[in-house]
PAFI-932283 format. One record per residue (C-alpha): residue number from 1; residue in one letter; x, y, z. Coordinates in steps of 0.5 Angstrom, whole numbers, plus 500, padded with zeros to 3 digits. Layout:
<atoms>
 pos code  xx  yy  zz
 NUM    a   X   Y   Z
...
</atoms>
This chain:
<atoms>
 pos code  xx  yy  zz
   1    s 914 699 822
   2    s 922 698 821
   3    g 927 692 821
   4    p 933 692 824
   5    g 939 692 819
   6    s 943 696 815
   7    a 945 697 807
   8    r 953 697 807
   9    r 958 695 802
  10    c 961 689 802
  11    p 968 686 800
  12    r 968 684 792
  13    g 962 688 789
  14    l 956 685 793
  15    r 952 689 796
  16    l 948 686 802
  17    p 941 690 804
  18    r 940 687 811
  19    g 933 688 814
  20    a 929 691 808
  21    r 924 686 807
  22    a 923 684 815
  23    p 921 691 818
  24    w 919 689 824
  25    a 922 693 830
  26    a 921 701 828
  27    v 920 706 834
  28    t 916 711 830
  29    a 911 713 824
  30    f 908 719 822
  31    l 902 721 817
  32    p 903 727 814
  33    r 897 728 809
  34    r 896 723 805
  35    y 902 720 806
  36    l 905 715 812
  37    l 912 715 813
  38    y 915 709 817
  39    a 923 707 819
  40    s 924 700 816
  41    g 931 697 818
  42    d 936 703 814
  43    f 931 705 810
  44    v 925 710 810
  45    k 919 708 807
  46    v 914 713 804
  47    h 907 709 803
  48    s 900 712 800
  49    v 894 712 805
  50    n 889 712 799
  51    t 892 707 795
  52    e 896 702 800
  53    e 902 702 796
  54    t 909 703 797
  55    l 910 710 793
  56    g 918 711 796
  57    l 924 709 799
  58    l 929 714 802
  59    c 936 710 803
  60    g 942 713 805
  61    h 943 711 812
  62    a 949 706 813
  63    d 945 702 820
  64    l 938 702 823
  65    v 934 708 822
  66    t 932 710 829
  67    g 927 716 829
  68    i 924 720 824
  69    q 921 727 824
  70    l 917 732 820
  71    n 921 738 819
  72    p 916 743 823
  73    h 918 749 818
  74    n 917 745 812
  75    h 912 739 812
  76    m 915 737 805
  77    q 922 735 809
  78    l 924 730 814
  79    y 929 729 819
  80    s 931 722 820
  81    s 936 720 825
  82    s 940 713 825
  83    l 945 709 829
  84    d 951 711 824
  85    g 951 717 827
  86    t 948 722 822
  87    i 942 726 821
  88    k 939 727 813
  89    l 934 732 812
  90    w 930 729 806
  91    d 925 732 801
  92    f 921 726 802
  93    m 916 728 796
  94    d 922 726 791
  95    g 926 722 795
  96    i 933 726 795
  97    p 937 728 801
  98    i 938 735 802
  99    k 942 735 807
 100    t 947 730 811
 101    f 949 732 818
 102    t 955 728 821
 103    v 954 728 828
 104    g 959 721 831
 105    p 956 717 836
 106    k 950 712 836
 107    l 943 717 835
 108    l 938 713 839
 109    a 932 717 838
 110    l 930 725 834
 111    y 926 730 836
 112    a 925 736 832
 113    l 921 742 835
 114    a 919 748 832
 115    s 921 753 837
 116    a 928 751 835
 117    e 930 753 828
 118    d 937 751 827
 119    s 937 745 832
 120    v 935 738 834
 121    f 935 734 840
 122    v 938 727 840
 123    v 939 721 845
 124    i 946 719 845
 125    p 950 714 849
 126    k 954 718 855
 127    q 961 717 853
 128    g 965 712 858
 129    e 959 709 861
 130    r 955 704 859
 131    d 948 703 859
 132    t 947 710 860
 133    f 944 715 855
 134    q 944 723 855
 135    l 939 727 851
 136    v 943 733 847
 137    s 941 739 842
 138    v 945 738 836
 139    k 946 745 832
 140    l 945 744 824
 141    t 950 747 821
 142    k 949 752 815
 143    g 952 751 809
 144    a 953 751 801
 145    g 955 743 801
 146    q 950 737 802
 147    d 955 734 807
 148    l 955 738 814
 149    e 959 737 821
 150    g 953 737 827
 151    k 959 736 832
 152    e 956 743 836
 153    l 953 738 842
 154    s 949 741 848
 155    v 947 736 854
 156    v 940 737 856
 157    l 938 732 860
 158    d 942 726 863
 159    g 941 719 865
 160    v 935 718 860
 161    g 932 713 857
 162    a 934 710 850
 163    s 927 709 848
 164    p 924 714 844
 165    k 917 713 848
 166    q 921 715 854
 167    i 921 723 852
 168    a 917 728 851
 169    f 916 735 849
 170    g 911 740 853
 171    r 906 746 851
 172    e 909 750 846
 173    d 916 746 847
 174    s 917 750 854
 175    y 920 744 857
 176    v 921 737 856
 177    v 920 731 860
 178    s 924 724 861
 179    v 922 718 865
 180    k 927 712 867
 181    d 925 707 872
 182    v 921 710 877
 183    n 924 717 876
 184    l 921 723 872
 185    q 925 729 870
 186    v 922 735 867
 187    y 927 741 865
 188    f 924 748 864
 189    f 928 751 858
 190    k 927 759 860
 191    r 928 758 867
 192    k 933 753 867
 193    l 930 749 872
 194    l 930 741 873
 195    n 925 738 878
 196    r 925 730 880
 197    f 920 726 882
 198    s 920 719 884
 199    l 915 713 886
 200    n 916 708 890
 201    s 920 702 887
 202    a 917 696 892
 203    k 913 692 888
 204    t 907 691 893
 205    k 900 688 892
 206    g 901 687 884
 207    a 904 695 884
 208    d 910 696 879
 209    n 911 704 879
 210    r 916 703 873
 211    f 915 708 867
 212    s 914 705 861
 213    c 913 711 856
 214    v 911 719 857
 215    v 907 724 853
 216    c 905 731 854
 217    h 898 735 853
 218    p 899 739 846
 219    t 895 745 850
 220    e 895 744 858
 221    d 901 742 863
 222    c 899 736 864
 223    i 904 730 864
 224    a 901 723 862
 225    t 906 717 864
 226    g 904 709 862
 227    h 907 704 867
 228    a 909 697 868
 229    d 902 694 872
 230    g 898 698 867
 231    k 896 704 870
 232    i 896 711 867
 233    r 898 717 871
 234    l 896 724 869
 235    w 901 730 873
 236    r 900 737 874
 237    n 902 742 877
 238    f 910 740 877
 239    h 912 746 876
 240    h 913 746 883
 241    k 917 740 886
 242    k 913 739 893
 243    a 906 741 890
 244    y 905 736 885
 245    t 899 732 884
 246    y 897 727 879
 247    s 891 722 878
 248    a 891 715 876
 249    l 887 711 870
 250    h 887 704 869
 251    w 885 698 865
 252    h 890 695 862
 253    h 893 689 866
 254    d 900 689 864
 255    t 905 694 861
 256    v 902 700 858
 257    m 907 700 851
 258    d 905 707 849
 259    l 900 714 849
 260    a 899 719 844
 261    y 894 725 845
 262    s 889 727 840
 263    l 891 734 836
 264    e 886 738 840
 265    g 888 734 847
 266    t 881 731 849
 267    r 882 725 847
 268    l 888 720 850
 269    l 890 713 846
 270    s 893 708 850
 271    g 895 701 848
 272    g 899 694 850
 273    v 899 687 850
 274    e 892 686 850
 275    s 892 689 843
 276    v 886 693 844
 277    l 887 701 843
 278    v 883 705 849
 279    q 881 711 848
 280    w 880 716 854
 281    h 876 722 854
 282    n 877 728 858
 283    e 882 724 862
 284    s 876 721 866
 285    s 876 713 868
 286    c 869 713 866
 287    q 869 715 859
 288    k 873 711 854
 289    d 872 707 848
 290    f 875 701 846
 291    l 878 698 839
 292    p 879 691 840
 293    r 882 684 836
 294    l 887 688 833
 295    g 891 681 833
 296    s 898 683 837
 297    p 901 688 842
 298    i 901 695 841
 299    e 908 697 841
 300    c 907 705 838
 301    i 901 710 837
 302    s 902 716 832
 303    m 897 721 831
 304    s 896 725 824
 305    s 898 732 823
 306    d 891 734 822
 307    g 888 730 827
 308    v 884 725 822
 309    l 888 719 823
 310    c 892 715 828
 311    c 896 709 827
 312    t 899 704 831
 313    l 905 699 830
 314    h 904 692 833
 315    t 910 687 834
 316    d 907 682 828
 317    n 910 687 824
 318    r 904 690 822
 319    i 901 698 822
 320    t 894 699 823
 321    i 891 706 820
 322    i 885 708 824
 323    n 880 713 824
 324    s 879 719 829
 325    n 872 716 831
 326    l 876 710 833
 327    r 873 705 827
 328    f 879 701 823
 329    s 881 704 816
 330    r 886 699 813
 331    s 893 696 815
 332    i 900 695 812
 333    q 902 688 814
 334    g 910 686 813
 335    l 913 680 814
 336    i 911 677 820
 337    k 916 677 826
 338    s 915 669 829
 339    r 917 667 835
 340    d 921 662 832
 341    v 921 660 825
 342    k 921 653 825
 343    t 919 651 818
 344    g 925 654 815
 345    l 925 658 808
 346    v 920 655 803
 347    v 918 658 796
 348    d 911 656 794
 349    p 912 654 787
 350    r 906 657 784
 351    t 906 665 787
 352    k 914 665 788
 353    a 912 667 795
 354    l 916 666 801
 355    v 913 661 807
 356    l 914 661 814
 357    n 912 661 821
 358    g 907 667 822
 359    e 902 668 827
 360    p 902 662 832
 361    g 900 656 828
 362    h 899 660 822
 363    l 903 660 815
 364    q 904 667 812
 365    f 906 667 804
 366    y 910 673 804
 367    s 911 677 797
 368    l 918 679 796
 369    q 917 683 789
 370    s 912 687 792
 371    d 914 687 800
 372    q 907 685 802
 373    q 903 679 805
 374    l 900 675 801
 375    f 895 671 805
 376    s 896 667 812
 377    l 893 660 812
 378    d 891 657 819
 379    i 895 650 820
 380    v 893 648 827
 381    q 886 651 828
 382    r 886 652 835
 383    q 885 658 839
 384    y 892 660 841
 385    i 892 662 849
 386    h 897 668 850
 387    q 900 666 857
 388    a 907 664 858
 389    g 909 657 861
 390    l 903 654 857
 391    k 905 648 853
 392    q 901 650 846
 393    s 901 646 839
 394    d 905 649 833
 395    l 908 649 826
 396    v 914 646 825
 397    k 915 643 818
 398    v 913 645 811
 399    t 914 643 804
 400    f 910 643 797
 401    s 910 639 791
 402    a 914 641 785
 403    r 907 644 782
 404    g 905 647 789
 405    t 898 643 788
 406    w 900 640 795
 407    l 902 642 802
 408    a 905 638 807
 409    t 905 641 814
 410    v 908 638 821
 411    e 905 641 828
 412    e 907 638 835
 413    s 906 641 841
 414    e 911 644 846
 415    e 912 637 850
 416    v 919 635 849
 417    a 919 628 853
 418    d 912 626 849
 419    p 910 630 843
 420    e 903 631 840
 421    l 904 630 833
 422    q 899 631 827
 423    l 902 630 819
 424    k 896 634 815
 425    l 896 634 807
 426    w 893 640 804
 427    f 890 640 797
 428    y 890 647 792
 429    s 883 648 790
 430    e 883 652 783
 431    e 875 654 785
 432    t 877 657 792
 433    q 884 659 790
 434    s 886 657 797
 435    f 889 650 800
 436    a 884 645 803
 437    l 885 640 808
 438    n 886 633 805
 439    t 888 628 810
 440    r 890 628 817
 441    i 894 623 820
 442    n 895 623 828
 443    t 902 621 831
 444    p 905 620 824
 445    h 911 618 828
 446    d 913 616 835
 447    n 918 622 836
 448    h 919 629 834
 449    i 919 629 826
 450    t 926 631 823
 451    d 925 633 816
 452    m 920 631 810
 453    c 920 632 803
 454    f 916 631 796
 455    r 919 627 790
 456    d 920 632 785
 457    m 918 629 779
 458    g 913 635 777
 459    e 912 633 769
 460    l 910 626 771
 461    g 903 629 775
 462    d 900 626 781
 463    d 901 620 780
 464    s 909 620 782
 465    l 908 624 788
 466    i 911 621 794
 467    l 912 624 801
 468    v 917 622 805
 469    t 918 623 813
 470    a 924 622 818
 471    g 924 621 825
 472    r 927 621 832
 473    d 924 614 832
 474    c 930 612 828
 475    v 925 610 822
 476    f 923 614 815
 477    k 916 613 812
 478    v 914 614 805
 479    w 907 616 804
 480    v 902 616 798
 481    m 896 617 795
 482    v 891 612 795
 483    e 884 613 792
 484    d 879 613 798
 485    s 873 607 798
 486    d 869 610 802
 487    p 863 613 798
 488    e 861 619 804
 489    a 868 622 803
 490    h 869 629 801
 491    q 875 628 797
 492    s 877 622 792
 493    v 884 621 795
 494    s 888 621 801
 495    w 894 619 803
 496    s 897 613 807
 497    c 903 610 809
 498    d 906 605 803
 499    f 913 603 807
 500    v 918 604 813
 501    g 925 603 813
 502    s 931 604 818
 503    y 938 603 819
 504    h 941 600 825
 505    n 936 602 829
 506    y 939 610 828
 507    q 936 616 829
 508    a 934 619 822
 509    t 935 626 821
 510    n 935 628 814
 511    c 932 626 808
 512    c 931 628 800
 513    f 930 626 793
 514    s 935 626 787
 515    e 933 631 781
 516    d 930 625 777
 517    g 926 622 783
 518    s 930 615 782
 519    l 934 616 789
 520    l 932 618 796
 521    a 937 620 801
 522    v 936 619 809
 523    s 942 621 813
 524    f 942 617 820
 525    e 946 620 825
 526    e 954 619 822
 527    t 951 615 816
 528    v 947 617 810
 529    t 944 612 806
 530    v 941 611 799
 531    w 935 608 797
 532    d 932 606 790
 533    s 925 610 790
 534    h 921 604 786
 535    t 923 598 790
 536    w 926 601 796
 537    d 932 597 796
 538    l 938 600 800
 539    k 943 602 795
 540    c 949 604 798
 541    t 952 608 805
 542    f 956 613 806
 543    c 960 614 813
 544    h 964 620 815
 545    p 965 619 823
 546    p 966 623 827
 547    g 960 627 828
 548    n 953 627 826
 549    i 950 629 818
 550    r 948 636 819
 551    n 945 637 812
 552    i 945 634 805
 553    c 943 635 798
 554    f 944 632 791
 555    g 947 635 786
 556    r 943 638 780
 557    l 943 638 772
 558    t 950 636 770
 559    c 953 635 778
 560    s 947 630 779
 561    k 952 625 780
 562    y 954 628 787
 563    l 951 628 794
 564    i 953 633 799
 565    g 953 632 806
 566    a 955 637 812
 567    t 957 634 819
 568    d 956 638 826
 569    y 964 637 827
 570    g 966 641 822
 571    f 966 638 814
 572    l 963 639 808
 573    c 963 632 804
 574    c 962 631 796
 575    w 961 623 795
 576    n 961 621 788
 577    l 955 616 787
 578    l 957 613 781
 579    t 964 610 784
 580    c 961 610 792
 581    a 967 614 794
 582    l 968 620 797
 583    e 970 625 791
 584    w 973 631 796
 585    s 972 634 803
 586    a 973 641 806
 587    h 974 643 813
 588    l 968 648 814
 589    n 963 649 820
 590    i 957 649 815
 591    v 950 651 818
 592    v 947 652 812
 593    l 946 648 805
 594    q 942 650 800
 595    p 942 648 793
 596    d 939 652 787
 597    p 933 650 784
 598    l 936 652 776
 599    s 943 651 776
 600    e 948 646 779
 601    h 951 652 784
 602    i 950 650 792
 603    a 951 655 797
 604    a 954 653 804
 605    v 954 658 810
 606    s 959 657 815
 607    w 959 661 822
 608    l 966 661 826
 609    s 969 666 830
 610    k 962 670 831
 611    e 962 672 824
 612    s 958 668 818
 613    s 961 667 811
 614    l 958 664 805
 615    f 961 659 800
 616    v 958 658 792
 617    f 961 652 789
 618    k 959 647 784
 619    p 960 639 786
 620    s 964 637 781
 621    e 969 642 782
 622    p 974 642 789
 623    w 974 650 789
 624    p 968 654 790
 625    v 966 660 785
 626    y 965 665 790
 627    i 967 666 797
 628    q 964 672 802
 629    r 968 673 808
 630    n 964 676 814
 631    l 958 676 811
 632    c 954 678 817
 633    k 956 678 825
 634    e 949 675 826
 635    k 948 667 826
 636    i 945 666 819
 637    l 940 660 821
 638    l 936 659 814
 639    a 937 660 806
 640    v 933 659 800
 641    f 934 661 793
 642    v 928 664 790
 643    p 927 664 782
 644    r 928 670 779
 645    d 922 672 774
 646    e 927 674 768
 647    p 934 672 769
 648    e 939 678 771
 649    t 944 681 766
 650    i 950 680 770
 651    s 957 683 767
 652    s 962 679 771
 653    e 963 672 771
 654    k 964 671 778
 655    y 957 673 779
 656    l 953 669 774
 657    w 951 664 780
 658    l 946 670 782
 659    r 943 670 775
 660    k 936 666 775
 661    s 935 665 782
 662    q 936 671 788
 663    l 939 668 795
 664    f 935 670 801
 665    f 938 669 808
 666    l 935 669 815
 667    t 939 670 822
 668    d 938 668 829
 669    t 935 676 831
 670    q 930 674 824
 671    e 933 679 820
 672    l 931 677 812
 673    m 937 679 808
 674    t 939 678 800
 675    l 945 679 796
 676    s 945 683 790
 677    t 950 685 784
 678    k 947 692 784
 679    s 947 697 788
 680    l 940 700 791
 681    e 940 706 787
 682    e 940 701 781
 683    r 935 697 783
 684    l 930 702 784
 685    t 925 704 778
 686    p 924 711 777
 687    s 917 711 780
 688    s 919 709 787
 689    k 925 714 786
 690    q 920 720 786
 691    l 913 721 788
 692    a 908 723 782
 693    v 902 727 785
 694    e 897 724 781
 695    e 899 717 784
 696    s 896 720 790
 697    l 890 724 788
 698    p 883 721 789
 699    v 880 718 782
 700    t 874 721 780
 701    p 869 719 775
 702    f 871 724 770
 703    s 878 722 770
 704    v 876 714 769
 705    l 871 716 764
 706    l 877 720 760
 707    g 881 715 760
 708    k 876 710 757
 709    h 875 714 752
 710    r 881 716 750
 711    h 883 708 750
 712    q 877 706 746
 713    q 879 712 741
 714    a 886 709 741
 715    q 883 702 740
 716    e 879 704 734
 717    d 885 707 731
 718    i 888 701 731
 719    d 882 696 729
 720    l 881 701 723
 721    g 888 702 720
 722    k 889 709 721
 723    p 896 710 722
 724    v 899 712 730
 725    v 902 719 730
 726    h 907 720 735
 727    n 908 727 737
 728    k 916 728 738
 729    q 915 732 744
 730    e 912 726 747
 731    q 918 722 746
 732    a 923 727 750
 733    s 930 726 751
 734    p 933 724 758
 735    a 935 731 758
 736    v 928 734 758
 737    k 925 729 762
 738    e 930 730 767
 739    l 929 738 767
 740    l 921 737 767
 741    h 922 732 774
 742    t 928 734 778
 743    p 926 738 784
 744    a 927 746 782
 745    h 932 747 788
 746    v 937 742 786
 747    l 937 744 778
 748    p 943 748 775
 749    s 942 756 773
 750    a 937 757 767
 751    s 943 759 762
 752    f 947 752 763
 753    l 940 748 762
 754    c 938 753 756
 755    t 942 750 751
 756    i 941 743 752
 757    f 934 744 753
 758    i 934 748 746
 759    n 938 743 742
 760    s 933 737 745
 761    l 927 740 741
 762    l 931 740 734
 763    i 930 735 730
 764    s 936 732 727
 765    k 936 731 720
 766    e 941 726 720
 767    n 937 721 723
 768    k 933 721 717
 769    s 932 714 714
 770    a 935 712 706
 771    e 928 712 705
 772    e 926 719 707
 773    v 932 722 703
 774    a 930 718 696
 775    d 923 720 697
 776    e 926 728 698
 777    v 929 727 691
 778    e 924 724 688
 779    m 919 730 689
 780    e 925 735 687
 781    s 926 732 680
 782    e 918 731 680
 783    k 918 739 681
 784    a 922 741 676
 785    e 919 737 671
 786    d 912 740 672
 787    e 916 747 672
 788    s 919 745 665
 789    d 912 743 662
 790    e 915 737 660
 791    e 908 733 657
 792    d 912 726 656
 793    v 910 721 661
 794    t 914 716 664
 795    a 913 709 664
 796    m 907 707 670
 797    e 911 704 676
 798    q 908 698 679
 799    e 902 700 683
 800    d 902 698 691
 801    t 899 692 692
 802    s 899 693 700
 803    h 891 695 700
 804    m 888 698 706
 805    e 881 696 708
 806    l 877 702 712
 807    l 869 701 713
 808    g 868 695 708
 809    e 871 700 702
 810    m 878 698 698
 811    t 882 705 698
 812    c 888 705 692
 813    k 894 708 693
 814    l 896 712 686
 815    s 902 712 683
 816    k 907 717 681
 817    s 905 718 674
 818    q 898 719 676
 819    e 899 724 682
 820    k 903 728 677
 821    e 897 728 672
 822    l 893 730 678
 823    r 897 736 680
 824    k 897 738 673
 825    i 889 738 673
 826    r 889 743 679
 827    k 894 748 676
 828    m 889 749 671
 829    d 885 755 670
 830    f 878 754 671
 831    s 876 762 672
 832    w 873 763 666
 833    i 867 759 668
 834    s 864 764 672
 835    a 862 768 666
 836    f 857 763 666
</atoms>
């Protein structure tokens, strides 16, 4: 489950991880023992099957990861290939790259065989030809360094497909099979024999013989192929070019997306657009089982190395883990890929989750911190029918109130001329911890709703709450809460229209409130109008022809007197609300204009010459504080500032605009990206860099009791006033921690580490405090006095008044004079009393 993207070093010191949060185009996944490994953009993620947590992140590729394979000679190691032209060998338990082999061309698929000790197979584009690919063998050079060359390539098959699912290796790796269009190729390694088979390309009586995927039986000479018409063909006797046979299995009504054999080969799994996993027994069409309602079409099927579990990858960026008895176990849900993100990127004020279109008719709440979906809210509340050309309702607009207690949504049908519109207001219930529908308004506007916003005055409570909607029917409407007079109503308040405004019968396109909520700005084609939100009087207008206003926003904090607007003719304008004049303008084709809610900064993204550029500025200054040219080659459609939990420490003044909030982008290819001043290695916590074995072990009752006992004992010691004694060895130095946690194969020699290790265990005398030194001097002086048998008693020092209460008793601390007398008593000889 992976997303398109790469991590690359950007100009001006910023790092741009692409696709790190949107892993929805993965091609392969594996289940080794307790871990699930899957490609996610330019990373490989290590997931715990037991705890459902992401345990590690393998980062190092500069482009999309296209294939991952366990090392057949060491299952604690992993091979990965990427479009950056490299193959990496990982110790995935520790998250450390062992070797990097530079091949050169883009690698589209990867296969590692047990019979090939020093080579792997990859799919690369054929040099000099377009859309033509080859399966080649790459010899992995042995050497002492970490970066090695993998330039020794041997062509195995020509004219193969680019998808990893279109190539498979047969029993005991004795042959390789490739499918493309209506052609099937089988190459036998020992005999160096190539057999080709072709099916009828004509589409008659609903049949479509094009190949979609292929898999080989693990113990027998049998090839299973999936086809575009939903059929599965089982090929036998393909060693002979003319005597081959095949039988057909048919249940899927559309393309078979992927196939997988069980470990012993007695079961065949298939999946497709029906969202149903089909299990075929003994290659018979009469014996099959089904696991239905998996949510979305199945793209990929993978079996665990022990055959106990299998996983399915779905088009909605979800991995489902299934038991061998075809029972659902658990799922890993990433950011759902929607057909079109019409709602934009919105932040939930309560959870700081990213909110956008999810499943058809649903809102997804996605946690950017944990990289997991929190929940999905059904807005349309209608059954979605997967049928091409059918006009259905979908979610198009979303906005939250300042405190997140109210949610406004707009849904409309796909009819362009006469759409069905519904405006819904949802209230967050603390009891149910979810949103409940409060008001449904049918046809709030006579045409499409173009924008809506709440009056952002959270500190004043719901009494000041106002919702404004703008539409193509040339009006904007103001909605307010009113007390429900119906005694049978389930809620005490509902929403109704309070004011309707227009301007010269122009279409209303955008709307937004000022920071204090006193002003409302509504754009009507080429004109921006400013209204008083208390009296709804028109205060002033700003016009910048030619070109319609594309985006508008108010300045914040010290820049609250400015209004910013971007036109579709390529102008960025800043108006002063006090002088009602144009403050400055710039010739930029701005497609995204996003203010930071916690500072004066505004992010503007331009699209020019097939590249996106970022400009960050303050409205009070005519020059930007930050410029990032060629931010990415894709067109950025949406952006949002997400407040940080804690302000980030940034040394460079140039990047202070990222201190309180983090900026996220969504491109036209639905890649979610973010900007960061730190490299990925710096942002990863030590726990995510290394897999601790105990984290994946099951929790036993004894370990739970032991943990509770230790916690209870420590709490009792604190309550009783006992001093907490910390072992010096528990507070080990970083050198000791590195020695204990670094894998043995990457450690330097023992002779080099011995001195460092011994020195780290020693306690330096220089670290003693002044009080400890004074106590030692005083003890030495007292010892000298005792040895000289001086009876002279010095003046009594003041006793310590900081007494400690222990179980209701008062323990008094002896003075130094009393301690000296006590020592003299201990030295007296009482042996004479034994005679009695």
